[in-house]
C-alpha positions in Angstrom: 118.5 24.7 -143.1 116.3 26.2 -140.4 117.8 28.2 -137.5 117.2 26.9 -134.0 117.3 29.5 -131.3 117.5 29.0 -127.6 118.1 31.4 -124.8 119.4 31.7 -121.3 119.6 34.5 -118.7 122.6 36.7 -119.1 125.2 36.8 -116.2 127.9 39.3 -115.4 130.4 36.8 -116.9 128.7 37.6 -120.3 129.3 41.3 -120.2 132.3 41.3 -122.6 130.4 39.2 -125.2 127.3 41.4 -124.8 129.3 44.6 -125.3 131.0 43.2 -128.4 127.6 42.2 -129.8 126.1 45.7 -129.0 129.0 47.5 -130.7 128.6 45.4 -133.8 124.9 46.0 -133.9 125.2 49.7 -133.3 127.9 50.4 -135.9 126.8 48.0 -138.6 123.0 48.0 -138.4 122.5 51.7 -137.6 124.7 52.9 -140.4 121.8 53.6 -142.8 119.9 55.5 -140.1 122.6 57.6 -138.3 125.3 59.7 -139.7 129.0 59.1 -138.7 128.9 61.8 -136.0 125.8 60.2 -134.5 127.3 56.7 -134.6 130.4 57.9 -132.8 128.3 59.0 -129.8 125.4 56.6 -130.0 126.9 54.6 -127.1 125.9 57.4 -124.8 122.2 56.3 -125.2 122.7 52.7 -126.1 124.4 49.9 -124.3 124.3 47.4 -121.5 122.4 48.1 -118.3 123.8 45.6 -115.9 120.8 46.2 -113.6 118.8 44.1 -116.1 121.2 41.2 -115.5 120.8 41.7 -111.8 117.0 41.7 -112.1 117.3 38.5 -114.2 115.3 40.1 -117.1 118.1 40.1 -119.7 118.7 37.2 -122.1 121.3 35.9 -124.5 119.8 34.4 -127.7 121.8 31.4 -128.9 122.0 29.5 -132.1 123.1 26.0 -131.4 125.7 24.6 -133.8 125.6 20.8 -133.4 126.1 19.7 -129.8 129.6 21.2 -129.3 129.2 25.0 -129.4 126.7 27.8 -129.3 126.8 31.2 -131.0 125.4 34.3 -129.4 123.3 35.9 -132.1 121.3 38.4 -130.1 120.5 39.8 -126.7 117.6 41.7 -125.1 115.4 42.0 -122.2 112.8 43.9 -120.3 112.8 46.3 -117.4 110.7 46.4 -114.3 112.4 49.7 -113.3 111.6 53.2 -114.4 114.5 53.7 -116.8 113.3 53.5 -120.4 116.6 53.1 -122.3 120.3 53.4 -122.1 123.2 51.7 -120.4 124.5 51.7 -116.9 126.5 54.7 -117.9 123.6 56.8 -119.3 122.6 59.9 -117.2 119.1 60.4 -115.9 118.5 56.8 -114.9 116.0 55.7 -112.2 116.0 52.4 -110.4 112.5 52.9 -109.0 110.5 49.7 -109.4 107.4 49.7 -111.5 104.0 48.6 -110.3 102.7 45.9 -112.7 99.1 46.9 -111.9 99.5 50.5 -113.2 102.9 50.9 -115.0 104.3 49.7 -118.3 107.2 47.2 -118.4 110.1 48.3 -120.6 111.4 46.5 -123.6 115.2 47.1 -123.1 118.5 46.8 -124.9 117.6 44.6 -127.9 120.6 43.9 -130.2 121.1 41.4 -133.0 124.4 40.3 -134.5 124.6 41.8 -138.0 125.2 38.3 -139.5 121.9 37.2 -138.1 119.8 40.3 -138.9 116.4 39.6 -140.4 116.5 35.9 -139.5 114.0 35.9 -136.6 116.3 36.9 -133.8 114.3 40.1 -133.0 111.0 38.2 -133.1 112.4 35.5 -130.8 113.5 38.2 -128.3 110.2 40.1 -128.5 108.1 36.9 -127.8 110.4 36.0 -124.9 110.3 39.5 -123.4 106.6 40.0 -123.7 105.8 36.5 -122.3 108.1 36.9 -119.3 106.9 40.4 -118.5 103.3 39.2 -118.7 104.1 36.3 -116.4 105.3 38.9 -113.8 101.9 40.6 -114.0 102.5 43.4 -116.5 99.6 44.1 -119.0 101.2 46.8 -121.0 104.7 47.7 -122.3 106.7 50.7 -123.6 110.0 51.1 -125.3 112.4 53.6 -126.8 113.1 52.5 -130.3 115.9 53.3 -132.7 115.0 54.0 -136.4 116.2 50.5 -137.3 114.0 48.8 -134.7 110.7 50.6 -135.4 109.4 48.2 -138.0 109.9 45.2 -135.8 108.0 46.8 -132.9 105.2 47.8 -135.3 104.9 44.2 -136.3 104.4 43.3 -132.7 101.6 45.8 -132.3 103.5 48.7 -130.7 102.2 52.2 -131.6 104.3 55.3 -131.8 103.5 57.8 -129.0 106.3 60.3 -129.6 109.1 61.0 -132.0 111.9 62.9 -130.3 115.6 63.2 -130.0 118.0 62.8 -127.1 121.0 65.2 -127.1 124.5 64.2 -126.1 126.8 66.3 -124.0 128.4 67.6 -127.3 125.0 68.7 -128.6 124.6 65.8 -131.1 121.0 64.7 -131.5 120.1 61.0 -131.7 116.5 60.2 -132.9 114.3 58.1 -130.6 110.8 56.7 -131.1 108.7 56.1 -128.0 106.2 53.3 -128.5 103.6 51.5 -126.4 101.5 48.3 -126.4 98.7 46.9 -124.2 98.2 43.2 -124.1 
């Protein structure tokens, strides 16, 4: 049986579903890459940025089950603002708009439901994100990857520009990989 994915723009009414999906993805898919202390604070640097919903650059990925219901299997988007990663709650954010002629669009907040991991959801999101950013005039992109996401982004031609850590208020370090791609 082949999976059929579709998508739609996320709305503020989807926030609860998105947060549940993000929590599952963080705590189940990151478990081999972050220790328990890091997992407990990962939400400080990961999570929903409702500005992406407002900018209409954030998508829900759906698997249609017959004609009656749909299952949210992933979410992700792209940013046309300066903030590289993090949720609405993350410190250090900037809402400054990027210039498509000189700046890199941001791949933002990609999450896959653990039951659907490694079944093409991430690739579906990446194609959607790159195509919509390109349609808005961007010719290059950047992202802040988790360790679990690095291989997917490499498959899409992203190159590591920096391996670093972000530090929580409690001094706990979370690894981050900055990556870039030109179209």
